[in-house]
N, C-alpha and C positions, 0 to 999 in steps of 0.2 A: 275628625281627629281632635279638633278644639274642644268639642263636647266631652270627649274622653279625658282630656287633660284637666278640664275644669272639674269633672266628676272625681277624678283621682285626687286632685288637690283638696277638695272639700272632705272627702272620706279620710284621707291621710291626716289632714289638719285636725279633724274631729277626734281621731283615735290617738294621735300623739299628744294633742292638746298642749301646744307650746306655752300658753299662759299658765295653765295649771302646773306644768312641769317647772316653769320658772319660779312659781311660788314655793314649790317643794324644794327646789334647789336653794332658794334664798333661806329657807328655814333650816335646812340641814347643814349649810355651809356658813352659818352665822358666826361661828367661833373660829373659822379659818382666817388666815392672813389673806390679803388681796392676791398675792402671788399664788398661794395654794388654791384659792378659789378659782383663779383663772385656769390653773393646771387641771383642776378637777372638772371644770366645764369642758375643756378641750377633750379630755379623756372620756368623759361620759358620752359626749356626742359621737366621738370616734367609735366607741364600743357599740353604741346604739345603731350607728350606720352599718357597722360590720354585721350585727345581728339581723337587721332588716334586709340588707343586701344578700346575706346568706339565706334568709327566708325566701327571697325572690328566686334565687338560683336553685337552691336545694330543698327548700321547705316542703313543697308539694311532693317531691320524689321521696323524701325521707319519711314523711307521714304515711304515704301510701305503702312504702316498702315495709314499714313497721306495723302496718294495720291499724294506725291511729286515725280516728276521724277528726275533722276540724272541730266538731262539737266537744269531743273529749278534751282536746287541747285547750279550748276556750274555758271549759269547766275547771281544769287543773290550774290554768292561769288565774282564774277568778279566786280560787282557794288560796293560792300563794299571795295574791294581792291583798286579800282579806287579812291574812296573818300579819303581813307587813303593816297594814293599817292599824291593827291592834297594837303592834309594837310601837308605832309612833304615838299613839294615844296614851299609852301607859308607861312610856319611857321616862326615866328620871331626868331632872333638869341638868344633872351632872353629865349625862350621856351626850357626847357631841364629838364633832370632828371625825377623825379617823383613828380612834383610840384602840379599837379591837385589833388584836394581833392577827395579821394575815387578812384583814378586812379592808377592802377599798370601796368607799362609798360611791366612787365613780362607776364601779361595776354594778354593785347592788346597794341601794335601790335606784340610783339615778339613771343608769343606762337601762337596766332591767329591774323592775317592771315599770318604772316611772315614765321613761321616754319611749323605749321600744316596748310598749304595753302589749299584753295579750291581744287586745283588739287591733293594734297596729300590725302585729305579726300576721294575724288572720287576714287583715285587710289587704296587705301587700301580696299574700299568697293567692287570695281570691281575685285581686285585680290583675294578676299576671298568670292566670290559669292557662296552662300550656295547651289545653284543649279548646280554648276560646280565642286567646289573643296571640297574634304573631309576635315574632321577636322584636320588631321595631316598636310595637306598642308596649312591650314589656320594658324595653330600654327607656322609653319615654316615662313610664310610670316610675322607674328607678330614679330618673332625674328629678321628677316632681317630688319624690320622697326626700331626696337629698336637699332640695331647696327648702322644704319645710324644716328639716334638721338644721340647716344653716341659719334660718330665722330663729330657731330655738336657741342656737348657740349665742346669737346676738343678745337675746333676752337673758341668757345665763350670765353673760359678761356684764350686763347692766344691773344685775341683781344686787350688786354691792350698794347701790344708791338706796334700794329698798331696805337693806339691813341697817344702813345709817339712819334711815327715817324711823323705823319701828323699834330699833334697839334690841338687846338680848331678850328682854322679857317679852317683847312683841313677837320675836322669832320663836320663842317657846310656845306662845299661844298659837302662832301660825302653824307650827308643826302639828299640834294636836287637832287643829281645824282641818288641815290637809289629811291627817290620819282618818278622821271621820269621813271626809269626802272619799278617800280611797277605799275605805271599808264599804261605803254605800255603793261606789262604782263596782267593786268586786262582786257584791251581791247582785247587781244588775247583770254582770257577765254570767254569773251562775244561773240566775233565773231565766235568762235568754237561752242558755245552753240546754237547761232542763226542759224549758217550754218547747224548743225546737225538737228535742229528742222525743218528747211525748207526742208532738204532732206527727213526727215521722212514724212512730209506732202505730198511731191511729190509722194513718194512710196505708201502712203495710198490712 
C-alpha cells in the first residue's frame, strides 16, 4: 500500500507540477491586488480539485461511454495547451488580470489546463482504473491528489513575494518564458499520444 501511495504521489506531483503552476500563477496575477490574487488562488485550486475528483469518479466511465480513448483525450489536451502557450508568448503587455468580459483566469488557464493538466487528468484516471484498483485504493489516490493540490495552493499564496521580487517587467518576461515551456510541454503530450497510437497500430 505504501508503494502505491508513493507512486501515486510522484506521478501526480509530476503531472500537476506545483512549481511550474506557481510560476505561471505569479506571472498571470502580477497586476492583481493581494486580495484578488488570494481569491484567484483559492478558486483555481477548488476548480482544479473538482475537475480531478470528477475525473476519478466519472472520467473513465464517460470516456468509455462516448467512445473516446485516453490517447485521443491526451492529444486534444496537448493541442489546447499549445494554443494557450502561443497566446501567452504573443500577448501584449497591456493584457492582464481578469479584463476579458466573462473570463475568469481562475478557471482558464489556472485551473485548466495549468493545474488540472491533461496529463494530471489522464494520470488520475489511470491510477484509479476500476478494473485494477479497489475502492479503498482509489480513495487513497484521491487523498494523495488533494494533498498535492494543497501544497500547490500554499505556493500560489506565496507567489506575491515572487512578484515583489521580479516586478511587472519581470512578470511579463516570466509569462513569455512559461508560454514557451507550456508550448513545448504540449508538443510532448502530442508526440507521446501519436507515438503510442502508431505503436498500437503496428501491434494490431
